[in-house]
N, C-alpha and C positions, 0 to 999 in steps of 0.2 A: 175868473170869466171877464170878456171884455163886453159889456152889454149895448157900447157904442158901433158897435161893427157894422148894424145894420146902416145907419146912416153913411158910415165908409162905404160899403161895399154898393147901397143901392141909389145913393145919392136924393133921399127923401127919408122921412118919417117913418111913414106906414108904406112899404112897397107892397104893389100888386106884383104878384109872382104869377105868372100865366103858364096852364100845362101848355106843352107842344106834344102833344099824344102820338104816341107812332103806332103804327099798324103791327098788326100779329107779327112774329117775326120766324124763320125758319124754325121748323118743328112745331110748332105752336099748332091748337087744332084749328084757328081760324086763316092761318098762312096761306096765301093765293102763292102756289107755286108757279102758276103760270104767268102770274105777271112780275113774281121775282122782286128782289131787294131793291131793284129801280123804281119798283111803283111805290116802296117806301118811301124812299127818299124822294121821289116827287111831291108824294103828299105831306111831308116832313117841309119841305121848301115852301109849300104855299103857307102852312100854317104859319111856321117863323115869320115869314114876310106879312103875312095877315098881323100877327101878332105887335110886331115890331113899330108896323106903319099904324097901328092903332095906338102905340103911346103908352104899352106899359113897362114895367121900371124892370122887370128881369123875367126871363124863362127857366121852365126848366123840363127836360126833356124825359119821358118816361115810357116803357113799353106795354102802355094801357090796355091795348089791344090783344096782350096775351094770356085771355081767359082761357080756363081756372089758372089761376097764379100758382106759382111755386114760390116755395119757402127757401129752397137752394137752388137757383135756375142753371140750368144746362149753359154750358162754355160759350154756345152759340150766340146765345139772346145778347150776353154782352159784348161778345165779339162784332157781332151786326149793329149794336148800338154806336160802339167806337167807330166803325165804319161810314155810318150815317153821319153822326157827330162832326168826324174829321172832314166829309167832304163840305160839311155846311159852316164851318170856321170862318173862311170868307166872309160868309153873309152874316155873320151873328155880330150886332154894334153894340148889346147890352150884354149885363151880366148872365151867366147862365150856369145853372146847375143840374143834377140826374139824381134818377129815382129808378134802380133795375127793382120792380116789383117781383115778390116781398123779399130781396135778399139783401140786408144789411152788408155783407161784405163785397157782394160785386157791386155794390154800387158805388163803394168807397175805391175800390179798382177802377171802375170804369170812370170816376173823378181824377182819378189820380191822370189815368190814359190821355183825358182829352182836355186836361186843364181847366175842369169846370171847378167854381169859386164854393158851392154849398151841396150837400145832399139832404134828401127827406127819407127817412125809414122808419122801420119798427127795429130801435137798437137795445132796447131793454123790457124788462118784464116777459110775461108768459100769458099767451090768447087760445083761448077756443076760439076757432076762426071756420069759416065754407069751407078753406084750405087746408083745413088739420090744426095740430096743436103749433101755435108759433111759439116755441123755445129758443129764445136770444142768449148771447152771451155778449153782453156788453163790453167787458174788460179785453175779451180775445178780441173784437172787432176793431174798438180803438187804438190797442196796440198794433194790430197788423196795419191800420190806416199809417200811423207814423212809420212801422218799419218799410214802408214802399212810397214814402217820400210825400204823402198827404196831410202832415201836422196842422197846416194851414186850411186845410177843407171843411167850413163850417159845418156842422152836425145840425140839422132840424130832426127831433125827437117826435115820431107821432107816437103819443102816449093814449089815444083816444081813438085807434084804427076804426077804418070802417069794416064791416062784415065780422067783427069779433068781439069778445069781452073779456076784460081782463080776469084770470082764474085769482080766485082769493076775493073776499069781503071786503073790497077797501074804496072809500070814496076818491074820485078822481083828484080833488084836490091832494089829498094825501099821497096819493102816486107820484102826482106832480113835485109834492115837496123832498121826498126821499129820492126822484129821480135828478131832481137839481143837487141835493147834498153828494149822492155816492155815484152819479155818473158825467157831472159837468157838462150839460147840453148847452149848445151855443143858442137854442131856440127850443119851445115846444108847440107842438102842431095839435089841436082838438079836433075832431072831425064830428059830422054828423054820420047817421048809419051805411049811407052808401054814397058814391061820388055825388055830386049833385044836390045832395040833402043838407038843409041848412043846419051850420053849427049852432047848437044850443046857448043863448047869450048867455043864460045863466051859468052853463056849466064852465063856459069864456071867462066870466067874471071871477067865478070860485076860483079859476085857473090863474087868472094874474094876480087874483089878491095870496095868493099861498106860494108863489115865487115871484117876488116883487124882486125887479130889476132882471128878471131874464124876458127875454121877448117871447109873445105868446100869438100865435098866429092861427086864424080861421081857417082851418084847412079844407071844407067842403062848404056849397050851397051857397057861397056869396055869391050875389048878383045887382041889378041894379036897381033893385028896391030896397034892399037891406043894407048894401055896402057902409052907409053911414053911420047906420046902428052898430054894424060888426067893427068898423074900424074905431067907433069911439072908445071901445073896449080892447080889441086886438092890437097887438104891433105889426100887423100886415096881414094878408091875407094870399092864400093859392087858389086860382080860379082856373076850372078847364070847362065845366060844362054850359055856363052862361054864357061862353064865348061862340059856342056853335051855331051853324047855320040851322041845324035843325036836331036829329038826338044825339044821343052819347057819339054815335060814330061816326058824325057828320064832321066836316070840316069846317074851321075858325071861319067865322066872317065878320070880315074888318068895320063893318059899321058898328055892328053891337059892340065891339071892343072901343070904340073911339067915341061911342057915347057912353058907357060905361066908365070911362076914364076922365071922362069930362065933368063927371058927378064925383069919383073918387078923389080927384084934386082938390075937389072944396075940403076936404078930412086928410089930406095926408100934412 
């Protein structure tokens, strides 16, 4: 594993990866059929511009409003995401990744189709979750990524995902250690209980100590008041909720992004 890829891809030591949340896809319970896909694209364009002008180091597109999530998504979800990202490509000026919640195989397919540089997903382990049983097949997913031409797509393994619990009585540090040995992740992500909930700093420290040399990201709950502490331990962060103009379903507020990045740069 090449732990230097972070600097090579993001051009900083500790990148801030901002979420570009997409509205509900066709077929999702919250999809607005009257407004259609053009409305999803319009909001994605607004969010992307606010994030880029705010100075983040990368963006990650996800179908965040496809609640309740599927562990095997319908084809229309990834197809619609590919259309949106394709139409935005000429506007994307920074590295980007994708995340088709919660389907690792579809995420890799979308990454290859759109030239995304990285994917965040649940690639390994078995979890009891609000969305049912997550039963992953890391070996099959990695082989499929390689078969479709995605060998260079970096994989960020979420080993402590939101709204779920690892089946089996194992410490997170032990899960991290065996995941690194068996699955060869490019990075590990550690989360809080749900989107916007702060990642436990002690869990971050335990994970970092367990997987020395492998990047570990704070995956949820990083904000302007805790970013210095979080990045003092983590190799970077993934952030969505703290950039919103209001609640979870709001658009990105560029001024919040600018203020956050002013602080984040002091520890990058």
